[in-house]
N, C-alpha and C positions, 0 to 999 in steps of 0.2 A: 491591820497597812494594806496602805494599796497593794495591790498583783506590781510583782518586783521585774528587778532588769535581772535574768538570767545569770550574765557578766560579773553578777558582786563576787568580790570574794571575804572572806571571815579575814581581819586584816584578823588575830591574832593568828590562827589555824592554813588559813589560804585555801581552804574547801571552799567549792563552786557553790554561792545558795541564791536562792529567789526571796519566796513572798517570807518566808518566813526567819529573816533574818532582823535581828534588833538592833538597836543604833546605841548609843554614851551617848545620856544628856549632849554634856561638854561641847560631844562630834553637831550635833544635830540644831542649837543652839547657835553655833557656830558657823556649820554649811548648811541647818536645813537639809532638804532631802538629798541631797550629796555629800550626805556628811558618812563615815565609814560603816560597815554592819559588821556585826557579831554574829556570829553561827550560834540555834540556840544549844550546843553539844555545850562550847567554847566559851556558852555565856552563864548556865548552868551545875557546870561540873562543881561537883560536892569537890573534893581535893583545890585544883586549880580554879578554880568558875570567875567570870570577872566579880559575880552580887555578891560574891564573898563580904559580909563586914567585917574581915580584917582586911580587908585589897581599898591599894587603892584604883578611888575608881574614872582619872583621867584617858581619854580614851587614846588604850596602845597605836591604832595607828596614828594615830597629830605625835607618838613619843618615839614610834620608830620611824618617824618623816616618809610615809606611807598615801601614794598619791590620794585628793578625794572622791567617790565615785562621782564619775557624770553618767547624768540622770536623761537630757540634755540629747531626746527625740533627734534624730537629721532629717536636717528638709525633707519635702518634698519637691521637684522641681519635673515639672510636665517636659515633654520634648519641645514647646516653643517657648518654654525658657519662665515660666507664671512660677512664680517659689508659693505655695500653699500655707496662709499664718493659720487656717483652724485647727482645732486636735483635736483626737480620738479623743471619747467619753470615755472612761474606764468604768 
């Protein structure tokens, strides 16, 4: 997974996550990189985890109505009003 946005929050517990957040497949297929994130603890928890075989796998963030993640980078505008359209390589 690419370096994440440090403002991502787990859609189950609300904990801040960055690079190690996982995305539910249904949400990823619909929203791509803007999909909701789930922290490793909530994903793999042996009792209540998202990845358990006995659980439904709908996106908890979508089910709760949490707004999707915004991965857009802010526009870079110079003093003279020129907008930089090139992206930094990650």
